[in-house]
N, C-alpha and C positions, 0 to 999 in steps of 0.2 A: 812832549812840549805842548802846552795849551796856549790858546790865544790870550788868556788872562795874564799869563807870565809875559807873553810877547808885549802886551800893552803896559807893562810896568814902566815906571819913570826912568829917567836917564841919569839918576844919581851916580851910577857906577860907570858912566861913559869913559872916563879917563882910564879906568882899569880894563874896561871891556875891549877897547879898540886895539891895543897891542895883541890881546889874545885872539881877537877876530882876525887880525892880519895873518896870524900864524895859520889860521884855518883856510886861508885863501890860496895857499901854495899848491894844493892838490886840485885835480880836475882831470877829466878824461874827455876825449873827443866823442861826439855823437857819430856813430858809424852807420846809422841807418841809411839804406839806399832808397830814401823816399823821393817822390817826384811831385811836382805841383799838381794840385787839384784845382779847386776854386781859388786857392791861395798860392801865390808865388809864380803865377803864369809869367813866362818870359824870364824867369829867374832874376829879378831885379837886384838881388843881393849877391850875385855871383862875384867871387873875388873877395868878399868881405870875410873877415875873421872875427867872430862874435862870441862872447862868453855870457852865458846866462847863469843866474844864481837864484837862491830862494832861502827862506828860513827852513827849519828842520821838521816841521809837522806836515802831516799827510797832504792837506790841501795845497800848501805852498810848494811842496815837491812836485805834485801833479801839475800845478800851474807853471812851474819852471820848465818842466818837460814839454808842456804844450808850446810855450814860447820858443824853446830851442828847436822843436820840430818844425814850427812855422818858418823860422829862419833857415833851417836846413832845406825845406822844400823850396824856398826862394833862392837857393843856390849858395848860401853861406857855409863856410866851415864853422862848426859850432863846438865850443868847449863847454862841458857840463860841470858847473861848480855849484850845483844845488845842495840843499841841506846843510847850510852853514848854521852853526849853533848861535842862537840869539838873534833878535831883531836888529840890533845895532851892527853886528858884523856884516849882514847882508846889505843893509843900507849903506854902510861905509864902502863896501865893494863897488856899488854903483856910483856913489858920489866921487870916489877916487879914480874911477875908470878901470879898476882891477877887474870888474865885471861891467858888461854893457847894459844889462837890463834885468828886470824881474817884475813880477806882479806884486804890488803892494796895496795896502788898504788905506782909503782916504782918511778914515778916522784915526788910524795909527799915525799917518803923516801929520795931521792937524794937531793931535793931542800929544803924542809921544815925542815926535821929532821937532815940531814947530812950537811946542810949549804952551798951547792954548788949553784952557780949562773947560770952556763951554763949546760943545759941538754945534754945528749948524744943521738945523732940522732938515732943510731941503737938500736932497742928495746931490743935485746938480750944482747948487750954490756951494756946497761943501767941497766938491771936486774943484770947482773954479778957484775957490779960496786957497786950497792946497797948491794947485797948479801955479797960481800967481806968486804965492809966498816962497815956493821952493825954487823958483828960477835963480834966485841969488846963490843957491847952493850948488848950481851946476846940474840940476836935475829937472827933467821934463816929464810931466805927467800927461800921458795920452788919454784919450776918451775912456771913461770907466765902463764897466759892465754893471748889470743889475744884480750880480752876485753880491750879497750883503751879509758878511759873516759877523753878525753882531750877537749880543746876548739876548736870551729869551728865557721864559719859564715854559715848561711843558708838563703834561700829565698823560696818564694812560686813558684808554677809551672808557673803561668802567667808571673811573672817578669823574671824567668829564660828563658822562651821562648822569651821574648821581647829582653833581653840583651845578651843571648847566653853565659852566664858565667858558667863555670864549676870548675874553680880553683881560688885561691886567686890572682894569677898572672893576671887572666882575670879581676878581680875587680880592680887591679892596673891600667890596661890599660883603663878600663872604666872610672876610676876617672880622667884620663888625657884627654880622648877624649870627655866624656860627664860628667863633674863634677856634674851637677845637678842630675844625675841619681844615685849617690852614697850617701846614708845616712844609718846610722846604729843605731840600738837599742841595748843598752848594759847595764849591771849592773854598778853601780857607780864605784866599785873597778876595774872592767875590763878596764874601760876607762883610768886609770892612771898607770896600772901595766906594768912593763917591759916585763912580759911574757903575756901581754894582748894587748890592742889596740895600745898603744904607741910603743911597740916593733914590733908589726906586721906591722905597717906603715913604720917603719924604714927598716925592713927586705925586704919588697916588694916595697919600693920606692914610697909610696903613701902618700898623705897628705889630710886628710878629715877635712874640716873646723869645728870648734867647734859648729857652728850653725846647722850642719848636723849630730851631734852626740847626740842622745836622750838617756838620762840616766833614768833608771827605775828599778823596782824590777824584779827578774829573771822570775817569772811566767808571768808577763806582756810582757816581751820580746818575748816570744813564740807567744802570742796572736797577738801582733802587727806585727811580722814578717809574720805570716800567713795571716794577712789582707793586708800586703804590705804597710801599712801606720801607722805612719808617716815615716817609714823607709823601704828601699829596702832590707836591710840585718839585721839579728839578730844574736847576740852572743848566741851560744847554747853549750851544752855538748853532745859529740858524742854518748852517750849511753842513752840519755833521751828518755823516751817513748813517749813524746809529739811530737817528730820529725815525727814519722810515723802517729800518730793520727791526726796531723794538716797538714799533707802532705807537709812537708818542705824538701827541697833538700840541703844536706850538701855539701859545696864546699871543694875541695881537697886542702890541705895544701901542694902544690907542691914543696915548698922550705924547707919543714920540720922545720918550725919555732916553732910550739907549742910542748912542751915536751910530751914524752910518759908517759901516766898514765895507764900502764898495771896492772890489778889486779892480785895479787899473794898471796898465804898464807904466813902470817907472824907469826911464831911460837916461843914461848919461848924456848930458847936453852935447859934448864934443862928438860922441858917437852918432847922435842924431843929425848933427850938422854934416858929418861925413857921409852918412847913409840915411838920408831923409825918407827913403823908400820903406824904412822900418814901420813908419806910421800906417801906410796903406796895407802892408803885409799883416799887421796885427789887428787892424780895425774890425774885419768881419769875425775873426776868432773871438776877440773880446766881446763883441756884440752878442755872440751866441752863448756866453757864459751867464748862468743865472743860478738861483738857489737850488732848483731841481736838478740841474746838471751837476752842481757841486756835490749834492748829497749822493747822487748816483755814483759818481766817480770816487768820492771818499769812501763809500761803502764797499766798493770793489777792493779797495786796499785794506781798510780797517776791519771789515766784516768777512770778506771772502779771501783775504790774504794774497791778492794779486800784486804784481810788481807795478809801482807807480808809472814807470816809463811805458810799459806795455798798455796800461790803462789809458794813459794820455794818447798814445799812438792809435789805439783802437777807436777812441772817440773821434780823433781827427780824421781817420779814414772813413768812419761811419757817417760823419757830417759832410764828407766830400771835400774837405779842406786840402787833403793830400792823398797821394796814391802810394801804396806800399810796393817797393821794388821797381 
């Protein structure tokens, strides 16, 4: 499951929701015997019964586990309903109260759920706009992290040294001065999306011939970009663990074209009214999340093959947020 698919439009909402509901019946309790560290002191959520959810790709599952463990350390009984297929299913779980919370992305909220076409460049203003607009849906967005899982182009060390590109504006200049040097590996959807290749070319004033746009599955993009063949640049997500593992260099979006997809806790409003302590429990954990952390944790799952729950738990213990046992 790629974020490009997650960010697809809501045309299939009417069909997706019944299917999503079917996926919400399963769930298992978190049985970890974790204790408060810097999070959950005094067990402010003791007696609460909370359900966490997520979408089905690696980063989302890890974030769902992190939220659940934070609640567990604070004394709550926690049901794990992470890895729901599709963005809409997880969203509906929180909105309906079938689940109490998840980490969601501000850009997804603004564009996919709330129906806007133009992102807000400033990440703080983007979060506030989503927070304010989503209140009517019974959803509360808590303070966001700096973790920003948005689109980017990346290339390997050898090609970056050869062409000296650091930004997308540099790519645009290269496309004009050396057209044969610019080729891209992208997922099919990214090639035609307004917030993908088509919009990026328009924003930066570049034109890449279709013969130099290579369409393939997401995982292959990373491999081909690392090899530097058949493309110079590959479409990546900025928090993907394979960026570091494959020694790729992410180019700066210096004209701020791509939307901000900052991860923030999305909580059912009724749940938060009943357990307002959720905000203080999650605040330090969310603040600690950034792109470097996400890449490290995602790589442990996608590259090293570790279990998402254990990856989340190890990070929480390492950060001192909770104690194991």
